C-alpha positions in Angstrom: 341.7 205.8 -51.5 338.8 207.9 -50.7 337.3 210.5 -53.0 337.1 214.1 -52.2 334.6 216.2 -54.3 335.7 219.9 -54.8 333.1 222.8 -55.4 333.8 222.6 -59.0 333.3 219.1 -59.1 336.5 217.7 -59.5 337.1 214.2 -57.6 340.5 213.9 -56.1 341.5 210.6 -54.6 343.6 210.3 -51.6 344.7 208.0 -48.6 342.1 207.9 -45.8 343.2 210.2 -42.9 344.0 213.2 -45.3 343.3 216.9 -44.0 341.8 219.5 -45.7 345.1 221.2 -45.3 346.8 218.7 -47.1 344.4 218.7 -50.0 345.0 222.4 -50.1 348.9 222.0 -50.4 348.2 219.5 -53.2 346.3 221.9 -54.8 348.8 225.2 -54.4 351.0 226.1 -51.3 349.4 229.8 -51.4 345.9 228.3 -50.8 346.9 226.4 -48.0 348.5 229.5 -46.4 344.9 231.0 -46.7 342.7 228.2 -45.2 341.0 228.7 -42.1 338.7 225.7 -41.7 337.1 223.3 -44.0 333.3 222.6 -44.7 333.4 218.6 -45.2 329.8 217.1 -46.1 328.1 220.3 -44.8 330.0 220.4 -41.6 332.5 223.1 -40.7 335.6 221.3 -39.2 339.4 222.3 -38.3 341.2 222.1 -41.5 343.8 219.6 -39.4 340.9 216.8 -38.8 341.5 213.9 -40.6 338.8 212.8 -43.2 338.4 209.2 -43.7 335.5 208.4 -46.0 334.2 209.8 -49.2 333.5 213.8 -48.6 332.6 217.0 -50.3 335.1 219.4 -49.3 335.0 223.2 -49.4 338.2 224.8 -48.1 337.4 228.1 -46.1 339.2 231.4 -46.3 338.6 234.7 -45.0 336.8 235.2 -48.3 334.2 233.0 -46.8 331.6 233.8 -44.2 332.3 230.4 -42.4 335.8 231.2 -42.7 335.4 234.4 -40.5 333.2 232.8 -38.2 336.0 230.4 -37.5 338.7 232.8 -37.2 336.7 234.9 -34.8 335.5 232.2 -32.7 339.3 230.9 -32.2 339.8 234.7 -31.6 337.8 234.8 -28.7 338.9 231.8 -27.1 342.4 233.0 -27.1 341.1 236.4 -25.7 339.4 234.7 -22.8 342.9 232.7 -21.9 344.8 235.7 -21.8 343.1 237.6 -18.5 343.2 234.0 -16.8 347.2 233.5 -17.5 347.5 236.8 -16.5 345.6 237.1 -13.2 345.1 233.5 -12.3 348.5 231.6 -12.8 
């Protein structure tokens, strides 16, 4: 088992390989629907990336600066792909 420390200081135990999205679902389905990414040990990562060691975890939503940044970054990639798909394929 690994220890995941949440921003409020609560520590939860999970199997290695748990994702931030899994943690969010274990807290609340509503929270899980809002999660855009996660801050794990100070690094912003995809919410579906496995966490394999004891970590600090902050779930990022639209209400967080890094959550917004994640959505904008992903959206930019999608917008760049659209003209390629329309005009180059």
